[in-house]
C-alpha positions in Angstrom: 5.0 88.2 135.7 4.8 88.5 131.9 8.3 89.8 131.7 9.6 87.0 133.9 8.0 84.4 131.7 9.5 86.1 128.6 12.9 86.0 130.2 12.6 82.2 130.9 11.5 81.6 127.4 14.5 83.4 126.0 16.8 81.5 128.3 15.3 78.1 127.3 15.6 79.0 123.6 19.2 80.1 124.2 20.1 76.7 125.9 18.4 74.8 123.1 20.4 76.7 120.5 23.7 76.1 122.4 23.0 72.4 122.7 22.3 72.2 119.0 25.7 73.7 118.4 27.6 71.2 120.5 29.6 68.4 118.8 27.6 65.2 118.3 29.9 63.3 120.7 29.1 65.8 123.5 25.4 65.2 123.0 25.6 61.4 123.1 25.1 59.6 126.4 28.1 58.0 127.9 29.0 54.5 126.6 28.6 51.9 128.0 26.0 52.4 130.7 24.8 48.8 130.9 26.0 45.2 130.3 26.9 44.1 126.8 26.6 40.8 124.9 29.3 39.2 122.8 27.8 36.5 120.5 30.1 33.6 119.9 28.7 31.9 116.8 30.0 28.4 117.5 29.6 25.9 120.3 31.2 26.3 123.7 34.7 24.8 124.1 36.1 25.5 120.7 38.9 28.0 119.9 36.4 30.8 119.0 34.6 30.4 122.3 37.8 30.5 124.3 39.0 33.7 122.5 35.6 35.3 122.9 35.8 34.8 126.7 39.2 36.6 126.8 37.9 39.4 124.6 34.8 39.7 126.8 36.9 39.9 130.0 39.1 42.5 128.4 36.1 44.7 127.6 34.6 44.2 131.0 37.8 45.3 132.7 38.4 48.2 130.4 34.9 49.6 130.2 33.5 48.8 133.7 30.4 47.0 132.5 29.9 43.2 132.3 30.2 41.6 128.8 28.4 38.3 128.6 29.4 35.6 126.1 26.3 34.2 124.3 27.0 31.0 122.3 24.7 30.8 119.2 26.0 27.9 117.1 24.8 26.8 113.7 25.1 27.2 110.0 28.9 27.6 110.1 28.5 30.6 112.3 25.8 32.3 110.2 23.1 32.0 112.9 25.0 34.0 115.5 26.4 36.4 112.9 22.9 37.2 111.6 21.7 37.8 115.2 24.3 40.6 115.6 23.8 41.9 112.1 20.2 42.6 112.9 20.8 43.9 116.4 20.4 47.6 117.4 23.6 49.5 116.3 24.2 50.8 119.8 27.4 48.9 120.8 25.6 46.6 123.2 25.5 43.6 120.9 28.9 42.5 119.5 30.1 39.5 117.5 33.3 37.6 117.9 33.7 36.9 114.2 36.4 34.8 112.6 37.9 33.3 109.5 34.7 31.4 108.8 32.1 34.1 109.4 33.9 37.0 107.7 36.5 35.4 105.4 34.8 32.2 104.0 31.0 32.4 104.4 30.6 35.5 102.2 32.3 33.5 99.4 30.7 30.1 99.9 27.1 30.7 101.1 24.0 32.7 100.2 23.4 34.6 103.4 20.4 36.7 104.5 22.9 39.4 105.5 26.1 40.8 104.1 29.2 40.0 106.3 30.9 43.2 105.0 28.1 45.8 104.6 26.1 44.7 107.7 29.0 45.0 110.2 31.2 47.7 111.6 34.8 46.3 112.1 36.1 47.0 115.6 39.4 45.2 116.2 41.4 42.0 115.5 41.8 40.1 118.7 44.1 37.1 118.0 45.4 34.6 115.5 45.9 30.9 116.1 47.7 28.3 113.9 46.0 25.1 112.9 47.5 21.8 113.8 46.8 18.3 112.3 45.8 15.9 115.0 45.0 12.2 114.9 43.4 9.7 117.2 46.3 8.1 119.1 45.3 4.6 117.9 46.5 5.5 114.4 50.0 4.1 113.8 51.5 7.4 112.7 53.7 10.0 114.3 54.7 12.2 111.3 53.1 13.7 108.3 54.8 11.4 105.8 53.6 8.4 107.9 50.1 9.9 108.0 50.0 10.4 104.2 51.3 6.8 103.6 48.7 5.4 106.0 45.9 7.5 104.4 46.8 6.2 101.0 46.6 2.6 102.3 43.3 3.3 104.1 41.3 5.4 101.6 38.3 7.3 103.0 39.7 8.3 106.4 37.1 10.5 108.2 37.9 14.0 109.4 35.7 16.4 111.2 35.1 20.1 111.0 33.0 22.9 112.4 30.8 22.7 109.3 31.0 22.8 105.6 33.2 25.6 104.4 34.8 26.1 107.9 38.6 26.4 108.0 38.8 22.9 109.4 37.0 21.6 106.3 39.0 23.7 103.8 42.2 22.6 105.5 41.2 19.0 104.9 40.4 19.8 101.3 43.8 21.5 100.9 45.5 18.4 102.3 43.4 16.1 100.0 44.4 18.1 96.9 48.1 18.6 97.9 48.6 14.9 98.7 46.2 13.2 96.3 44.3 11.5 99.2 40.8 10.0 99.4 39.3 11.6 102.5 35.8 11.8 103.9 34.6 15.0 105.4 32.1 14.9 108.4 30.7 18.3 109.4 29.7 19.3 112.9 28.1 22.3 114.6 31.4 23.5 116.0 35.0 22.3 116.3 34.7 21.0 119.9 32.2 18.2 119.1 34.3 17.2 116.1 37.4 17.1 118.2 35.6 15.0 120.8 34.8 12.4 118.1 38.4 12.3 117.0 39.3 11.5 120.7 36.6 8.9 120.8 37.8 7.3 117.6 34.7 8.0 115.6 36.9 10.2 113.4 40.5 9.6 112.5 41.9 13.1 112.3 41.2 16.8 111.8 42.9 20.1 111.3 42.0 22.3 114.3 43.2 25.5 116.0 46.0 24.7 118.4 44.2 26.6 121.1 41.3 24.1 121.2 43.5 21.0 121.0 46.5 21.8 123.3 45.0 20.5 126.5 43.9 17.2 124.8 47.4 16.9 123.3 49.0 17.3 126.6 46.7 14.7 128.1 47.7 12.3 125.4 44.1 12.1 124.0 45.2 13.6 120.6 48.5 13.1 118.7 49.8 16.2 116.9 51.4 15.6 113.5 52.2 19.0 112.0 51.6 22.7 112.4 50.2 24.7 109.5 52.5 27.7 109.6 55.3 28.9 107.3 57.9 28.4 110.0 58.0 26.5 113.3 56.3 28.2 116.2 58.5 29.0 119.2 57.7 26.8 122.2 55.7 24.3 120.1 57.7 21.2 119.2 56.0 20.4 115.9 57.3 20.4 112.3 55.6 22.3 109.6 53.7 20.8 106.8 56.5 21.9 104.5 58.9 19.9 106.5 56.6 16.9 106.1 56.6 17.2 102.3 53.5 19.5 101.8 54.9 22.9 101.0 52.7 26.1 101.1 50.2 24.5 103.5 49.3 27.4 105.9 46.1 27.7 107.9 45.9 30.4 110.6 42.6 31.2 112.2 41.9 34.8 113.1 39.3 36.3 115.5 37.9 39.8 115.5 35.2 41.9 117.2 32.4 43.3 115.0 29.4 45.6 115.8 26.3 46.0 113.7 26.6 48.4 110.8 25.5 51.9 111.7 27.1 51.8 115.2 28.3 55.3 115.9 32.0 55.8 115.2 32.5 57.1 118.7 31.3 53.8 120.1 33.3 51.7 117.7 36.4 53.7 118.5 35.8 53.3 122.2 35.5 49.5 121.8 38.6 49.3 119.6 40.7 51.4 122.0 39.5 49.3 124.9 40.5 46.1 123.2 43.9 47.5 122.2 44.6 48.6 125.8 43.4 45.3 127.3 45.4 43.1 124.9 48.5 45.3 125.7 48.3 44.2 129.3 50.4 41.2 130.5 47.3 39.4 131.9 45.3 39.2 128.6 48.4 38.4 126.5 49.4 35.7 128.9 45.9 34.1 128.8 46.0 34.1 125.0 49.6 32.8 124.9 48.5 30.0 127.2 46.0 29.1 124.5 48.8 29.3 121.9 47.1 32.4 120.4 48.9 35.6 119.4 47.2 38.8 120.8 46.8 41.4 118.1 44.6 44.5 118.7 44.0 46.7 115.7 42.1 49.7 114.4 38.8 49.3 112.6 40.5 50.2 109.3 43.2 47.6 109.8 40.5 44.9 110.5 38.6 45.9 107.3 41.8 45.6 105.2 42.7 42.2 106.8 39.2 40.9 106.0 39.4 42.0 102.4 42.6 40.1 101.9 41.2 37.0 103.6 38.1 37.1 101.3 40.3 37.0 98.3 42.5 34.2 99.7 39.7 31.9 100.7 37.8 32.5 97.5 40.7 31.0 95.6 40.9 28.0 97.9 37.2 27.3 97.6 37.2 27.5 93.8 40.2 25.2 93.5 38.8 22.6 95.9 35.3 22.9 94.3 33.6 23.2 97.7 29.9 23.8 97.5 27.5 24.8 100.4 25.2 22.0 101.7 
């Protein structure tokens, strides 16, 4: 009996030693084994929310586990972003970050977290151009007419998803470039701001084409110009440069982030799943229907893109003199 027990002890020790020598990836449990959450840090109905739902569906289909979109609006995206920054780094809590949360907030606000150090970049998902839209009651159909009208009616109200959001900074860029007197009205998301443009409480705003396209088609918003360097195929809109405001470009970007410290194997699994999913006709078609361009990138490519955006928006904020509220 003693010999048998000794043999078992030797076998157990040998198995433990062998397991210790296995690569780390081989010792980790499979991922994912349960549902995941994708936090959308702005209100439902806006461009970020719509892109988040496409990204969540892509991951659900590619990884075989449900990904639930969780809208946590407030503080220009900081509330939802902090929620993910403080979450367990296990891949089950993700953030659909964007221009605001990872390109502007770090420059403009004092945050309780660091949008660079506290996140693990996963993948760019999509980009969307901004479009200048007005309430149809305004007697303007072009950018030159809008600028002339705004000069005759100083103090026109425009909405945004919050102070320092791309919608706000686009308005500031237009104010500076055209010498206009404009009044900024911040909201907790682009969707409620757009609703007030439709209702006539606001006169105009710069917004992602994704969020506005259905209201444009319904005649509830009138598009004036698109904020891209060149015209967008399939979109019958002149650029700001064509309307006399050169160099005016505002393109929103959306990307998936995980909490810092998430294992590289999990980050890579998520990144590859997004790339595969966005490469399919279904996901690309859904984004194209929203006038969004599907991207899909490596974590390193997302990190490089974010660094460039931080530099760009820092310059815009300094020039416009924008201060956090």
